[in-house]
PLY file of the C-alpha trace (Angstrom):
ply
format ascii 1.0
element vertex 439
property float x
property float y
property float z
element edge 438
property int vertex1
property int vertex2
end_header
-89.19 83.38 -54.20
-89.12 87.21 -53.54
-91.11 88.38 -56.57
-94.25 85.97 -55.98
-93.95 86.90 -52.46
-94.13 90.55 -53.16
-96.69 90.46 -55.42
-98.90 88.35 -53.18
-98.41 91.16 -50.38
-99.43 93.83 -52.65
-102.42 91.77 -53.77
-103.44 91.05 -50.00
-102.76 94.65 -49.17
-105.28 96.10 -51.51
-107.94 93.57 -50.40
-107.24 94.62 -46.98
-106.83 98.57 -47.12
-110.25 99.37 -45.96
-109.74 97.92 -42.46
-106.47 99.21 -41.79
-106.92 102.23 -39.41
-105.56 105.33 -40.40
-105.08 106.34 -36.52
-102.36 103.55 -36.24
-100.57 104.34 -39.30
-101.43 106.93 -41.91
-102.67 105.51 -45.37
-99.88 107.51 -46.96
-97.19 105.95 -45.02
-98.77 102.40 -45.52
-98.26 103.27 -49.51
-94.97 104.52 -49.28
-94.00 100.87 -47.13
-95.92 98.79 -49.69
-93.46 100.57 -52.64
-90.36 99.65 -50.76
-91.29 96.15 -50.26
-92.43 95.63 -53.62
-89.47 97.35 -54.79
-87.01 95.88 -52.45
-88.57 92.55 -51.92
-88.15 90.59 -48.58
-84.71 89.30 -47.57
-83.61 85.82 -48.86
-80.79 83.46 -47.34
-78.40 85.10 -50.01
-78.50 87.90 -47.73
-75.62 87.59 -45.36
-77.64 88.49 -42.33
-80.17 85.86 -43.30
-78.49 83.24 -44.20
-79.16 81.07 -40.93
-83.09 82.09 -40.83
-85.70 79.56 -42.01
-87.91 81.38 -44.62
-89.15 78.93 -46.82
-92.50 78.94 -44.50
-93.38 82.32 -46.12
-94.49 80.38 -49.13
-97.33 79.36 -47.30
-98.45 82.46 -45.02
-101.06 84.74 -45.64
-99.70 88.34 -45.22
-103.27 90.18 -44.56
-103.69 90.41 -40.90
-106.18 88.35 -39.15
-109.52 89.63 -38.69
-110.64 91.17 -35.20
-112.77 89.19 -33.26
-116.18 90.37 -32.85
-116.89 88.28 -29.66
-114.24 87.51 -27.03
-113.39 83.73 -26.72
-110.45 84.14 -24.58
-110.24 84.15 -20.58
-107.70 85.11 -18.42
-107.31 81.72 -17.31
-106.08 80.84 -20.89
-103.18 83.32 -20.50
-99.68 82.84 -18.65
-100.06 83.98 -15.23
-99.39 87.67 -14.35
-96.32 88.78 -13.00
-97.52 90.68 -9.45
-96.66 94.18 -9.51
-96.78 94.21 -13.13
-99.88 96.09 -14.99
-101.03 94.03 -17.84
-101.97 95.27 -21.29
-103.15 91.92 -23.59
-103.37 92.17 -27.55
-105.04 89.57 -29.38
-103.90 88.56 -32.87
-102.00 92.56 -32.63
-105.41 94.09 -31.46
-105.76 95.61 -27.89
-108.14 93.41 -25.75
-109.40 95.64 -22.90
-111.10 93.14 -21.17
-107.92 90.86 -20.45
-105.66 93.99 -19.29
-105.60 95.54 -16.00
-104.16 99.22 -16.59
-101.69 101.22 -14.43
-102.54 103.81 -11.85
-103.05 107.29 -13.57
-100.36 108.22 -11.20
-97.65 106.16 -12.36
-96.42 108.88 -14.97
-96.55 106.38 -17.62
-99.40 106.20 -20.49
-100.56 103.54 -22.82
-102.16 104.59 -25.91
-103.70 102.85 -28.96
-104.66 106.10 -30.51
-102.67 108.56 -33.13
-99.49 109.54 -31.17
-98.88 113.10 -30.74
-96.71 115.17 -33.10
-93.78 115.35 -30.30
-93.56 112.08 -29.81
-93.01 111.28 -33.58
-90.47 113.66 -33.80
-88.54 112.19 -30.94
-88.92 108.56 -32.22
-87.64 109.70 -35.76
-84.54 111.72 -34.50
-83.21 109.10 -32.06
-84.05 105.97 -33.76
-81.93 104.68 -36.61
-83.51 101.78 -39.22
-81.25 98.76 -39.81
-79.77 98.23 -43.24
-82.29 97.98 -45.86
-82.52 93.94 -46.05
-82.92 93.78 -42.18
-85.81 96.63 -42.03
-88.15 94.95 -44.47
-90.02 92.81 -41.82
-90.55 96.11 -39.85
-91.80 97.84 -42.82
-94.18 95.07 -43.40
-95.66 95.24 -39.91
-96.12 99.00 -40.19
-97.94 98.66 -43.59
-100.26 95.97 -42.16
-100.80 96.92 -38.11
-104.19 97.08 -37.10
-103.42 98.36 -33.85
-99.97 99.57 -31.56
-99.09 100.06 -28.20
-97.44 103.48 -27.82
-96.09 103.63 -24.23
-94.80 106.97 -22.90
-92.71 107.12 -19.71
-92.63 110.69 -18.45
-89.99 112.49 -16.75
-90.53 111.86 -12.79
-92.36 108.63 -13.37
-92.54 105.89 -10.42
-88.75 104.42 -9.89
-89.75 102.25 -11.81
-93.23 101.91 -13.37
-93.66 98.26 -14.13
-95.91 97.07 -16.96
-96.21 93.91 -19.22
-97.27 93.83 -22.76
-98.84 90.26 -23.76
-99.27 89.26 -27.27
-101.30 86.46 -27.74
-101.59 84.66 -31.53
-104.95 82.74 -32.01
-104.96 82.66 -35.72
-103.48 79.86 -38.32
-101.73 80.46 -41.54
-104.75 80.49 -43.68
-106.68 83.26 -41.70
-103.88 85.80 -41.74
-101.09 87.22 -39.89
-100.49 89.10 -36.83
-98.61 92.22 -36.41
-97.69 93.12 -33.06
-96.31 96.95 -32.75
-94.84 98.45 -30.04
-93.58 102.40 -29.76
-92.11 103.06 -26.63
-90.90 107.03 -25.55
-89.04 107.31 -22.45
-88.86 110.78 -21.43
-85.26 112.02 -19.87
-84.76 110.63 -15.93
-87.80 108.20 -16.43
-87.70 104.71 -15.35
-89.39 101.91 -16.28
-89.49 98.08 -16.37
-91.24 96.37 -19.27
-92.15 92.23 -19.70
-92.94 91.88 -23.47
-94.38 88.32 -23.99
-95.51 86.44 -26.96
-97.59 83.27 -27.18
-99.83 80.92 -29.44
-103.14 79.42 -28.23
-103.73 76.12 -30.31
-101.08 74.20 -32.49
-101.75 75.30 -35.50
-99.43 77.08 -38.20
-99.16 80.73 -37.59
-97.32 84.18 -38.72
-96.63 86.80 -36.50
-94.12 89.98 -37.18
-93.65 91.85 -34.22
-91.92 95.41 -34.40
-90.54 97.50 -31.58
-89.38 100.97 -31.80
-87.70 102.44 -28.47
-86.40 105.87 -27.51
-84.41 106.31 -24.29
-84.13 109.91 -23.36
-81.02 111.53 -21.35
-80.26 109.74 -18.08
-83.62 107.20 -18.45
-83.30 103.45 -17.77
-85.33 100.90 -18.88
-85.11 97.26 -17.83
-86.66 95.40 -20.89
-87.88 91.46 -20.72
-89.00 89.65 -24.16
-90.07 86.16 -23.90
-90.97 84.38 -27.16
-93.20 81.11 -26.28
-95.08 81.06 -29.52
-96.49 77.32 -30.82
-94.75 74.66 -32.35
-95.96 75.33 -35.82
-95.42 79.11 -35.91
-93.38 81.36 -37.76
-92.10 84.30 -35.81
-89.87 87.20 -37.41
-89.53 90.44 -35.46
-87.55 93.50 -35.51
-86.51 96.13 -32.50
-84.80 99.24 -33.00
-83.54 101.54 -30.00
-81.76 105.35 -29.70
-80.02 105.49 -26.29
-79.26 108.93 -25.24
-76.95 110.53 -22.98
-76.34 108.80 -19.84
-79.57 106.36 -20.78
-79.26 102.74 -19.80
-81.15 100.06 -21.74
-80.82 96.42 -20.35
-82.77 93.67 -22.67
-82.98 90.27 -22.07
-84.48 88.06 -24.64
-85.61 84.18 -24.00
-86.59 82.49 -27.06
-88.05 79.34 -26.69
-91.17 78.26 -29.06
-92.10 78.47 -33.02
-90.72 76.20 -35.26
-88.87 79.20 -37.04
-87.77 82.52 -35.06
-86.10 85.36 -36.37
-84.89 88.62 -34.35
-83.41 91.76 -35.54
-81.86 93.78 -33.03
-80.71 97.28 -33.68
-79.26 99.80 -30.99
-77.71 102.82 -31.62
-75.92 104.77 -28.68
-76.28 108.28 -29.63
-75.17 110.04 -26.35
-71.98 110.04 -24.38
-72.23 107.59 -21.58
-74.95 105.54 -22.72
-75.01 101.84 -21.68
-76.51 98.84 -23.24
-76.94 95.15 -21.79
-78.05 92.56 -24.24
-78.30 89.19 -22.83
-80.20 86.21 -24.84
-80.78 82.58 -24.26
-82.48 80.15 -26.39
-83.20 76.57 -26.36
-84.27 75.11 -29.79
-85.31 71.02 -30.18
-86.37 68.94 -32.98
-86.35 70.93 -36.20
-86.39 74.13 -34.67
-84.50 77.32 -36.29
-83.94 80.12 -34.11
-81.73 82.89 -35.59
-80.71 86.35 -34.04
-79.08 89.32 -35.40
-77.94 92.10 -33.17
-76.21 95.13 -34.29
-75.03 98.02 -31.72
-73.67 101.11 -32.96
-71.65 103.31 -30.64
-71.93 106.87 -32.23
-70.96 108.74 -29.28
-67.99 108.66 -26.66
-67.37 106.80 -23.53
-70.40 104.26 -24.19
-70.37 100.63 -22.99
-72.10 97.65 -24.33
-72.06 93.93 -23.00
-73.53 91.03 -25.00
-74.42 87.85 -23.61
-75.69 84.67 -25.70
-76.30 81.42 -24.44
-77.65 78.80 -26.73
-78.67 74.79 -26.51
-79.62 72.92 -29.74
-80.80 69.82 -29.39
-82.15 66.89 -31.99
-81.84 68.32 -35.73
-82.04 71.68 -34.69
-79.89 74.99 -35.39
-79.57 77.85 -33.19
-77.60 80.80 -34.40
-76.30 84.50 -32.84
-74.39 86.64 -35.20
-73.35 89.99 -32.91
-72.05 93.13 -34.51
-70.64 96.07 -32.87
-69.77 99.09 -34.49
-67.73 101.90 -33.19
-68.10 105.02 -35.11
-65.33 107.65 -35.67
-65.21 110.22 -32.51
-66.49 107.26 -30.40
-63.52 107.07 -28.20
-63.44 105.65 -24.88
-65.76 102.73 -26.23
-66.14 99.63 -23.78
-67.72 96.71 -25.49
-67.61 93.23 -24.57
-69.37 89.88 -26.46
-69.78 86.58 -24.76
-71.36 84.34 -27.29
-71.64 80.35 -26.45
-73.29 77.48 -27.92
-74.18 74.09 -26.75
-74.72 71.10 -29.11
-77.03 68.57 -27.23
-77.77 66.40 -30.44
-75.59 64.91 -33.16
-77.31 66.37 -35.97
-78.03 69.59 -34.03
-76.11 73.01 -35.43
-74.86 76.37 -33.52
-73.61 78.89 -35.49
-72.14 82.08 -33.36
-70.17 84.90 -34.99
-68.87 87.86 -33.01
-68.03 90.39 -35.21
-66.23 94.02 -34.51
-65.75 97.26 -36.70
-63.65 99.83 -34.95
-63.12 103.35 -36.87
-61.52 105.40 -33.87
-58.71 104.75 -31.30
-59.09 104.63 -27.73
-61.65 101.92 -27.29
-61.69 98.79 -25.26
-63.31 95.95 -27.07
-63.23 92.30 -26.29
-65.08 89.28 -28.02
-65.37 85.57 -27.63
-67.38 82.94 -29.33
-67.46 79.40 -28.61
-69.74 76.29 -29.83
-69.29 72.45 -29.06
-70.50 69.85 -26.62
-70.53 69.55 -22.86
-67.18 70.21 -21.06
-65.61 66.74 -20.51
-63.62 67.78 -17.60
-66.55 69.28 -15.85
-68.45 65.97 -16.65
-65.95 63.78 -15.32
-65.65 65.87 -11.99
-69.62 65.42 -11.68
-69.03 61.66 -12.45
-66.11 61.23 -10.05
-68.57 62.82 -7.31
-70.99 59.90 -7.60
-73.67 61.62 -9.90
-75.40 59.63 -12.50
-74.50 60.60 -16.19
-77.79 62.05 -16.96
-77.94 64.19 -13.78
-74.47 65.44 -14.63
-75.58 66.55 -18.16
-78.46 68.24 -16.95
-76.74 70.16 -14.05
-74.02 71.34 -16.70
-77.11 72.37 -19.14
-78.70 74.26 -16.31
-75.60 75.98 -15.48
-74.74 76.74 -18.94
-77.95 78.67 -19.36
-78.09 80.35 -15.72
-75.08 82.71 -16.93
-78.16 84.65 -18.66
-81.10 83.60 -16.71
-79.83 84.52 -13.49
-79.23 88.08 -14.71
-83.42 88.40 -14.78
-84.21 90.50 -11.45
-87.93 89.90 -11.56
-87.96 86.58 -9.12
-91.47 85.36 -10.44
-90.75 86.01 -14.22
-87.31 84.32 -13.63
-88.93 81.06 -11.94
-91.82 80.96 -14.82
-88.60 81.17 -17.57
-86.60 78.63 -15.56
-90.02 75.99 -15.85
-90.24 77.02 -19.69
-86.70 76.23 -19.97
-86.77 72.75 -18.13
-89.76 71.71 -20.21
-88.31 72.62 -23.48
-85.44 70.44 -22.78
-87.84 67.70 -21.64
-86.53 67.50 -18.11
-89.31 69.57 -15.91
-89.42 66.65 -13.54
-85.63 65.80 -12.97
-85.23 69.60 -12.65
-87.92 70.38 -10.08
-85.76 70.46 -7.45
-83.53 72.86 -8.90
-86.50 75.46 -9.33
0 1
1 2
2 3
3 4
4 5
5 6
6 7
7 8
8 9
9 10
10 11
11 12
12 13
13 14
14 15
15 16
16 17
17 18
18 19
19 20
20 21
21 22
22 23
23 24
24 25
25 26
26 27
27 28
28 29
29 30
30 31
31 32
32 33
33 34
34 35
35 36
36 37
37 38
38 39
39 40
40 41
41 42
42 43
43 44
44 45
45 46
46 47
47 48
48 49
49 50
50 51
51 52
52 53
53 54
54 55
55 56
56 57
57 58
58 59
59 60
60 61
61 62
62 63
63 64
64 65
65 66
66 67
67 68
68 69
69 70
70 71
71 72
72 73
73 74
74 75
75 76
76 77
77 78
78 79
79 80
80 81
81 82
82 83
83 84
84 85
85 86
86 87
87 88
88 89
89 90
90 91
91 92
92 93
93 94
94 95
95 96
96 97
97 98
98 99
99 100
100 101
101 102
102 103
103 104
104 105
105 106
106 107
107 108
108 109
109 110
110 111
111 112
112 113
113 114
114 115
115 116
116 117
117 118
118 119
119 120
120 121
121 122
122 123
123 124
124 125
125 126
126 127
127 128
128 129
129 130
130 131
131 132
132 133
133 134
134 135
135 136
136 137
137 138
138 139
139 140
140 141
141 142
142 143
143 144
144 145
145 146
146 147
147 148
148 149
149 150
150 151
151 152
152 153
153 154
154 155
155 156
156 157
157 158
158 159
159 160
160 161
161 162
162 163
163 164
164 165
165 166
166 167
167 168
168 169
169 170
170 171
171 172
172 173
173 174
174 175
175 176
176 177
177 178
178 179
179 180
180 181
181 182
182 183
183 184
184 185
185 186
186 187
187 188
188 189
189 190
190 191
191 192
192 193
193 194
194 195
195 196
196 197
197 198
198 199
199 200
200 201
201 202
202 203
203 204
204 205
205 206
206 207
207 208
208 209
209 210
210 211
211 212
212 213
213 214
214 215
215 216
216 217
217 218
218 219
219 220
220 221
221 222
222 223
223 224
224 225
225 226
226 227
227 228
228 229
229 230
230 231
231 232
232 233
233 234
234 235
235 236
236 237
237 238
238 239
239 240
240 241
241 242
242 243
243 244
244 245
245 246
246 247
247 248
248 249
249 250
250 251
251 252
252 253
253 254
254 255
255 256
256 257
257 258
258 259
259 260
260 261
261 262
262 263
263 264
264 265
265 266
266 267
267 268
268 269
269 270
270 271
271 272
272 273
273 274
274 275
275 276
276 277
277 278
278 279
279 280
280 281
281 282
282 283
283 284
284 285
285 286
286 287
287 288
288 289
289 290
290 291
291 292
292 293
293 294
294 295
295 296
296 297
297 298
298 299
299 300
300 301
301 302
302 303
303 304
304 305
305 306
306 307
307 308
308 309
309 310
310 311
311 312
312 313
313 314
314 315
315 316
316 317
317 318
318 319
319 320
320 321
321 322
322 323
323 324
324 325
325 326
326 327
327 328
328 329
329 330
330 331
331 332
332 333
333 334
334 335
335 336
336 337
337 338
338 339
339 340
340 341
341 342
342 343
343 344
344 345
345 346
346 347
347 348
348 349
349 350
350 351
351 352
352 353
353 354
354 355
355 356
356 357
357 358
358 359
359 360
360 361
361 362
362 363
363 364
364 365
365 366
366 367
367 368
368 369
369 370
370 371
371 372
372 373
373 374
374 375
375 376
376 377
377 378
378 379
379 380
380 381
381 382
382 383
383 384
384 385
385 386
386 387
387 388
388 389
389 390
390 391
391 392
392 393
393 394
394 395
395 396
396 397
397 398
398 399
399 400
400 401
401 402
402 403
403 404
404 405
405 406
406 407
407 408
408 409
409 410
410 411
411 412
412 413
413 414
414 415
415 416
416 417
417 418
418 419
419 420
420 421
421 422
422 423
423 424
424 425
425 426
426 427
427 428
428 429
429 430
430 431
431 432
432 433
433 434
434 435
435 436
436 437
437 438
């Protein structure tokens, strides 16, 4: 499958080259990335970290980017409700839509640009970010080769505590019209604070292909709360890549919610490059029918006394599959590392599948690392307890599912966003009416 796909990627790249803006990615860089893709190909199920992902839909997808719309056809009412206190920036099929955006005040200390990034920002991103293993980086390379636009955010030292912004990526195209390549580059200077909501949605029920890429750098003692919500359409293919470099004393907290798409794959790679850096990675997914949700999360400790927490809660119903592969590497010299993993999956259908896989690689002494993983059905003892208190079986099962997900959802510190996510989770479980009183 790889050779025909890469040949088609190269052909579509040549056809689209004239409309790929040099201010987003220089042409020479695009050519280099295309050469890598042609030589190495896209990952397949034979690659260890991709064995749970469903990539067969790529055979039916077009890789050239969707042509930008000449006339605005979306209204604010078509989009998810905005979050109070968060400036919104909307991108439609990967291209900035100023008419659907509400910018930050200039005094906030945070800027968003769709123009070429400065040399200083480029050097900071290159120095602090480490790419994943080659197979895991190839969809990020695909994104950079085809990107039509980019959200470049810079949070300056002294920014409001914290500045708050939402990036809304909307996909309107179908598989025949082309792909969307949302792209985000986030540069957080020392001591800056930022609250970021990143949301991906589809309009319409057509099949579509979206391959987002996010590149993040946190400077010394910076802090970011990053909320990622994936609610693509029921026929969508969504494959994203996030890389982050965390400097001395910086804190990066990532909250991921995966609900939509026929097939969704996330590759997360975080490198703690400075002493006392902290990372919290908290993920929740609900898959039903024939959905496939797969996440590979790699956290690399490259400095002493850094701290990591990984939490995953996933529910699979119908014939769906939910998978989470969480890997922590503690490099030589990273003494004093504190790492914890808690990965749990819940089977809500006789043909559903849950795959949770914690991994630890430790190359130094004086560390404190723990991991745990479970996959199974609802706890019979807890169910019996609720039934013995007079609850109906269906109600008791709903309560237990909800409590299971709340291990992650309750950590979301933006009340309005948390309520929206809870409603979406209830809808995904087809229990909106039954859970109304809980929301």
